[in-house]
C-alpha positions, 0 to 999 in steps of 0.5 A, spaced: 708 095 106 711 102 103 713 106 108 712 114 109 718 116 106 719 112 101 713 113 098 714 120 098 720 119 095 717 114 090 712 120 088 717 125 088 720 122 082 715 124 076 718 127 069 719 133 070 716 135 063 710 131 065 703 135 063 700 138 068 693 138 071 688 143 075 684 137 080 680 140 085 677 136 090 673 137 097 675 134 104 673 127 105 677 124 111 681 119 110 681 119 102 682 128 102 683 132 108 682 140 107 690 142 106 691 135 103 698 133 100 701 126 098 704 125 107 697 126 109 691 124 103 692 117 101 687 119 094 692 125 093 698 120 095 694 114 089 692 119 084 699 122 084 702 114 082 697 114 077 698 119 074 705 118 074 704 113 070 700 117 065 706 121 063 701 127 068 702 131 074 696 135 078 696 142 082 691 141 087 686 145 091 681 145 096 673 146 094 666 145 097 663 140 094 658 145 090 662 149 089 667 143 085 662 141 081 661 149 079 667 149 076 667 142 073 662 144 069 664 150 067 671 147 064 675 152 069 678 146 072 680 139 069 678 134 073 676 132 080 679 127 084 674 123 087 667 124 086 660 119 086 656 118 079 649 120 078 645 120 072 646 128 072 652 129 073 653 124 068 651 130 063 655 134 064 662 131 067 666 125 063 667 120 067 672 113 066 669 106 066 673 104 072 672 108 079 678 110 083 675 106 089 667 102 091 665 104 098 659 103 101 653 109 104 652 108 111 647 112 116 650 114 122 644 114 128 644 117 135 645 109 140 639 107 143 634 110 138 628 106 136 630 107 129 638 105 130 638 100 125 637 100 117 630 096 119 628 102 123 629 107 118 625 104 113 619 104 118 620 111 121 616 117 118 618 123 118 626 123 119 631 129 119 636 127 115 642 131 114 646 130 108 651 132 103 649 139 099 649 137 092 652 130 094 650 123 092 644 120 094 644 112 093 637 108 093 636 107 100 636 114 101 631 116 096 626 110 099 626 113 106 620 118 108 625 124 110 626 130 111 633 132 108 638 137 111 643 140 106 649 141 109 655 146 105 661 147 105 668 143 109 668 139 114 661 136 112 662 129 115 664 132 122 659 138 122 653 133 120 656 128 127 655 134 131 648 136 128 645 129 130 650 129 137 646 135 138 638 132 136 638 138 130 637 131 125 635 124 126 640 121 122 647 123 118 648 119 112 654 118 107 656 116 100 662 112 104 662 109 111 670 110 111 669 118 112 663 117 118 667 112 121 673 116 121 669 122 124 666 118 129 672 115 132 675 123 131 671 126 136 669 120 141 663 120 139 664 112 139 659 110 144 654 116 142 653 114 136 652 107 131 655 107 124 649 104 120 653 101 113 647 099 108 649 092 106 646 091 099 648 098 096 656 100 094 657 107 092 664 108 086 667 114 086 671 116 081 677 121 079 672 125 074 673 129 068 671 136 066 668 135 058 674 138 055 679 135 060 676 128 058 676 129 052 685 129 051 686 126 058 681 121 060 683 115 055 690 115 059 688 116 065 683 110 065 690 105 062 693 107 067 689 106 074 687 099 071 694 098 071 695 100 078 689 097 080 692 090 078 698 092 082 694 094 088 687 098 089 686 103 092 682 100 097 688 096 099 692 102 098 688 105 103 688 100 108 696 100 108 697 108 110 691 108 115 695 102 119 701 106 118 702 113 123 705 118 118 712 120 120 713 126 125 713 134 123 720 136 120 723 142 125 
């Protein structure tokens, strides 16, 4: 297991002459937080290692998801850190072949509700389900008889769970089960909220490029990511960092 201090030392050794990418992200704990850096966001730490292999470096900036998509579409930034794929996005973004990580979509439901299971969600109508505004919608989500409530801005998982606990929605959907699991633990809602993963679906999350940037950088990135995943896939990297506490802040 790499200690945090050694990891940060490795990440600081990138070549000074590396080309720089403008990489946007939206807050998606545990992968990346609002003021993300290699020391507090595993996805940034891992992408830095991938880009270093490709002779690239990233300048990161946080945006709400809907604005991030618009900036990518208009070629105002080069890439998004992690983003799910759907047919609409694939028309105006340049996706690599290999996802950054593969995860599982999930619903959060109040404990004790009659629909607090996947079969319960499928058989109950109508439902009110909170979702990410502009976010990925899985086939299971689209199959439900539900009114969808888009949630915009940052800290969407946390706000979705708050809406759930207040009874404003019946369920909250996330393309990534990790994000709901972490927020349930952070907010102390473990006894009040049940997590319902969708077992027969996987969500690929990609580092995706604008059309212009994809022409210049996608192939180099893809080769570097494939090599990095052979050595250590992001999913394993994430679990290692989550099991090790970060260093205390420096005075």
